[in-house]
N, C-alpha and C positions, 0 to 999 in steps of 0.2 A: 614151476613158476606161477605165482598168483596172477590172476587175470583181473580185468576190471569190467563191471557191468555198465553197459551203454545205457544213457539216460533215454534215448530214443531208438526204436519205438517203445513206447510205454505200455502198461498193461490195459486190457479192456475192462469196461464198466461191468461189474457184476452185481446184480440185484442181491439185496439182503432180506433175510427172512424177519428181521427185526427193524424198528424205526430208529435206526442209529446213524449218526453222522460219520461214515466210514471213508477211508481214502478211496474205496472201491465203488461207492455209490454216490459220490458227490459230482453233480452236474453242473457245469459253468457255461455251456454252450447252449443258449435257448435259441434255436432256430426252429424252422417249420417242421423239421423231421422229429422234433422232441415232443414227447407226450405231456411234458410239463410246460406251463406257461409262467411268465414272471408276473409278479404283482407289481404293477408300475405305479409310482407316485406321480399324480398329475400336476402336482404343485411343484414349483421350482424352490429348491432350497437356497437360501441366501446365505452362503458360508462367508461371504465378505461383508455382510450387512448392507446398509445403504452406500453404494459404491460411487455415487456422484458427490462433487465437492462444491457445487453451485450454491449460493445462499450467502456469501460475504457481502457482495455489493448490495443484495436486497435489503439487508439489514441496515445498511448505512446511508443510503440516499435514494433519490428518486430517479426515473428515467424520463427525459425530457426532449420532446421533438425539436429537429433543427431542419432547416432547408437550404443549408449551405455546405459547400466543400471545405470550409474553414470556420472554426468556432473560435472567436476571440473575446476576451474579457479583460477589465482592468481591475487591479487591486490597489488598495491604498498603500502608499508609502509611509516612512516614518514622519512623525509630527515634528520631531526636533532632530537636530544634526549635532553629532559629536565627532571631533577629530582626535586621533590618538597617536598621531606622529608629529606633534607640534614642537619645533625646536627654535631657540633665539637664534638670530642671524649673527654672522661673524661680525666681530667688532663690539659686541655686547660687553659691557663692563659690570663688575660687581657694584652693587648699590644703585644701578640705573633704575629710576622709577617710571621711565617711559621706554618699552622695550618693543622691537619689532620681531614677530614670530613668522616662521615659514610652516606651512602645514604639509608640504610635500607636492605631489603631482596633482592633486585634486583642487579644482577651483574653490575659493573660499566664499561662503555666502553669509558672513558676518556683516553687519552694518554699523555706521558710526552712531554712537550713543547706547548701544547695547552693552550690558554688563556681562563679564565673561567669567568663568571658574576654570582656573588653571591648576592642574594637579601633576606633580612629578610622578612618572610611572613607576619609579622605585619606592613611592610611598613615603618620602621623607620631608616633604614640604608641599604647600599649596598656596595660591594667591587668588585675590578677587581684584578684578581690573575693569576699566571702561574703555570701550574701543573709541580711538580718536581718529585712525586712519584706515580706510578699508582698501581692498585690492584695486588697482586701476588696470587699464587694458594691458598695458605693458608688463605688469607683474601681478598676475591674479591669483597667486598662492601665498600672499603675505597679508598680515593685519598688524596694526600697531596698537598698543594698549597701554593706558596709564594706571599703575597700580595704585590701590587704596591703602596699602601700607606705607609707612614713612621710610622704611629702610631699603625699598626697592628689591630688586632680585639679589639672591644669595650667590656667592661665589661658586658654591658646588653645584648651582642650577644652570650656570652659563652653557655648560655642555650636556645638559640633561634633556630628555624627551618627555613631553608633557601631553596630557589629554586636556582638551578643552571643549566646553559647551557653554552656550548663551543661557541665562537664567532670568533676564529681565532688560530694563534699559533704564537710564537717568539723563536728563537734560536740564541746562540752565534755564532760568526765567526768561521769557520773551524771545525764545529762539523758534526757528521753524520746525516743522514736524519732522518725523522719520523719513530719511531719504531712501528711496528704493523700496521694493516689495519682493516677497518670496512667492514663487509659483508651487502650486501643489505638487509634490512628488508622486507619481503614479508608476506602476509596473503593469506592462501589457504582456499577456500570455496567449498563446493560441495552440490548439491541436487541431488535427485533421481527422475525420473518420476513415476506417478501413472497412473493406468488404470481406466478409467471413462466409464461406461456403462449406457444405458437405452434401453427401448423396447416399441413398440406399437403393440397390437395384436387386430384383429378383426375376428369374425367367418364368415365362407363363407356365411351362410345364411343370415347375416346382410349385407354383400356385395351385395346381390341380392335386397336389398330394396333401390330404387332410391331416393335420396335426395339431391338436389344441394343447397349449400350455398354459397353466395358471401362473401368472406373474402379478408382482405388486407394482401398481402405477400411481400416478398423482391422485386419484380418486379411490384409492384402496385396491383390493384384491380384484382381479378380472382375468378373462381368458382372451388369448390372442391365437389367431391362427395364421400361420405362416409368416406374420409380420413381427415375430419376436426380435429380430435383428433390427427392423425398422424402428421399434420401441427404443433399442439400446442405442441406436444412431442418434435419435432425438436427445436421449439423455447425454450422450457424448458431446453433441453439438452444443448443448446448453452449457456443459462444462467449458467448451471452447470459448464460448461468448465471455465468460468469466475470466478465465485464464489469459485471454488476449488483453483485456482491460487491466489486468494485473502485472503481466510479464513483457508486454510488448515494448518495443523501443523504436526510436526514429532512426532511419537509415542515414548513415554519415555520407556526406559527399565523396563521390568516387567509389563508393561500395558496389559490390555485385548486386545487391538488392534494388539499388537505384537503377541500374541497367535493366534488370529483369522487371521490375514492377512499375516504374514511373512513366508518365507520359504528360504531354502537354508542354506548354512554354516553361513552366517551373518544375524541374524534376523533383519528386519526392516519393518517399515510401515509408511505411511504418507510421506508428502513433505512439505518443508518450503515455506509457502504462504507470501504474501506481509505483512500483519499485523505481522505475526510472525517473519520476517526478521527485521523489523523496531524495534519490541521490544527487539530482542536479539542484534542487532549490530547497530540500528540507534538512533534517538532522540525521546523522548516521552514527550508530553505536557500532563499533567494531571489535574484534578479538573476544568473543564469546558472548555471555549473556549477563545482565546486571544480576548480581547474586547477594549484595549487601545493601544496607540502608545508605550507605556512603555513595554506592552507585546511583541510587535512585535520587539522593540529594544533588548529585552532579546534573541528573536529568532535570530536576526542578529548576535549578540555577539556569539552565539553557532555557527552559519555558519562560522564566521571569523575562528573559531578554527577547522573547517572541511575542506571541499574542496573549499569553497568560490564560489560555483556555482551562477553566478549572476541572472539567470533567473529560476524562480520556479513557478510551478502551483499548486494551492490549489483545491483539489476536495473534497467539503465539503457538509454537510447537510443544511437543511433550517435554523436551529438556528445559525450555524455559519456563513452563508452567511449574514443574517439579521444583525448579530453582526458587521461584517465587513462594511456592508453599513452604519450603525449607527455611527460607529466610523469615518469613512471617511466623512460623512455628517457634523459631529461635527467640522471638521476643516475648514468648510466654515464660513465666518464672519457673515452669515445670519443663520447659523445653530441653534443659540440659540435665541430665542424670535421671529422667523419668518422664511420664506421660500423664497429662491431665485427662481424666475420665469425662465422658459425656460432653454435651453441648452447653448446658447452663448450670445444672445443679449437681454437678459431680457425681451423677448416678452411674455406677459401674455397669449397670444393665443396658445403658444407651449405647447406641452406635458411636464409634469413635470417629470423628470427622477430622480427617487429615488434610483436607484440601480447602482452599480459600477462593472466594469468588472476587474479592476486591478489597481495597485498603485504602486509608487516606493518610497522606503525608504533606505536612504544611497546609497550604490552601488548596491543594490538588486531590481529586479522587481518581483512583485507578481501578477499572473493573478488568479482569482478565477473562478470556474465553479460548478454548482450543480452536485453533484453524485446521480443519481437516485437510486442506490443501498441503500444508506444512509437514503433515504426518503421514499421507498416503504413500504407501511403498512404491506405487506406480508413477508417482509424480515427484515432488521435492523431498518427500520423506527417505531419509537415509543416504542422500547424495552427499559426496565428500567436499567437491569444490563448489564454490559459489554458494555457500549455505546462507539461508535466510531463516532467522530464528524466529522473527515476528515483526509486527509493525504497531505503532501506537497511533491510533486515530482520535483526533478531538471530536467531542460531540457538539451538535447544535448546527447552526446556520451561518453563513457569511454573507455580507452586503457587498456586492459586486456591480460593476457597470458593464452592462451587456453592450457590446459594440454593434451588434446588428439591430436590437431593439431600440437602442438609444436612451435607456433609463436604468436607474439602480434597482436590483432585484435581490430578494433574499434566496440564497441557493445552499443546499447541504454541502459540506466541504467536499464530499465525494458525490458526483452524480454522473450518469451516463446520458450522452446526447445521441439520438439516433436521426437517421434521414427520414423526413416525412414531408409530403406536400398534400395538396387537396386530392390528388389522383394516385399517389403512390406512398405506400407506408412500408418502410424497411427496417422496422423495428425487429420483426421475426417473421420471415416469409416462408411459406412452404407450399409446394404444388407438386402435382403427379403428372408424368409424362410416359409416353408408350402407347401399347395397344392391349395391355392385359390389366386386370384388376379394375375395370370401369374406366380407365383412361383410353382414348382414342385420338390421340395427337400424332402419332407416327406410325410407321411399319415395323417398329422394333417390337419383337416378340418377348416383351419384358414389361415390367412396370418400375419406373424409377421415381422415387420420391426426393425432392431437392430442397434443400435449406439454404437460407440467405439471410444475413444481417448486415447492416451497415451502421456503425457506431464509434464511439470515442469516449474516453473517460477524462472528466475535467477534474483536476485536482487543485481545488481553491485553498489558498493559504497553506501552501506545502510547507512553510516554515515552522508550522505548528506540529507537524507529523515527525515521527521517529522511524527509523528502519534499523532493526537490530541484525547485524550480520556476524 
């Protein structure tokens, strides 16, 4: 009967008379009893490259101090008003040249003497009229208008729904001026800063073990002794500062976070991050990524209805970036059935550029850049649920009224507000406690490095942003 050779115990190491890598003379255990010592690389190999994801907010806006628990600002409202659910009241007859319309549940701000444009939402007809009666306290959702056309309202429009907006006014000679006035429409928004913390700790005994490692820091290559983990804790904390401003949400009333984190007379927890602000007040593209010119034309049409900011930057993940490249490449006459060589002069020796950094469509410029946060395998990269493919951020600044300072200011669309006073700056605090490493603040036989920041993200004009989910 055939037997089986046991794997353990194995053979002993046997010296070889020749310098050959044999199974009998290969040493893997480099301990103090070995006559051979390893050749150790003192420099760390960055197999994952630059692991930090911070930098998104630094590219887009400023960091501005604040000395309050609440940050409030006012954004301009629309200059003109348009109602889209206007209907003739019951009892209207075909041919009536003076018709009363109901705008629904919203109070009407039209005034006597204003000229109004009325368009059937089905696109079959339109009218011009002058307003003769405005809403009264007993019925604030109606206005009466006298048509300029002699035929009055058509039979087909008696039961139709209209869109109406004012385009001017007209008065008889010798009459009084306009009755009533309109107050400016404003939108007031607010955010609260949140406190972010982290800590690195090392025992005093471990600090007595010398071990130099060369790492890459903010100022290039350098050596660190026993504080390599502290270095990475700082990098991780800086990533947290940015991710909190991007990801965080306000806690809902009755949630567990309210009970765990809030205090004071008005319970609150969390703050409005970038994604949350766009979901609540901006534009959301769902169901994949825009991959055709028609998709971007739909985006353009939405931007026309918002602030019409001409320059926009797309911070996107890999799938979205490649989709844009493929879409733009397809516009080339050689994109179907072949590839055009070179960059300018069709030279086949030149490198083929298959990527695009931006494009113009209509009156809008789009610049695209990869956002590492969305591609990182340890963060949002590769997740299945709640995928964010990118955001579109308008370029430039916005004029807002600062409720605390009491005047209009120019601010970047995205900027961070951090807590600061004459005696305390909480933008980025770090301090050392314990009884090791030079610190003598307690009897703890260790060194603790603390990190703290208190900040909030202000997303101004969120109606000009896009979130691609």
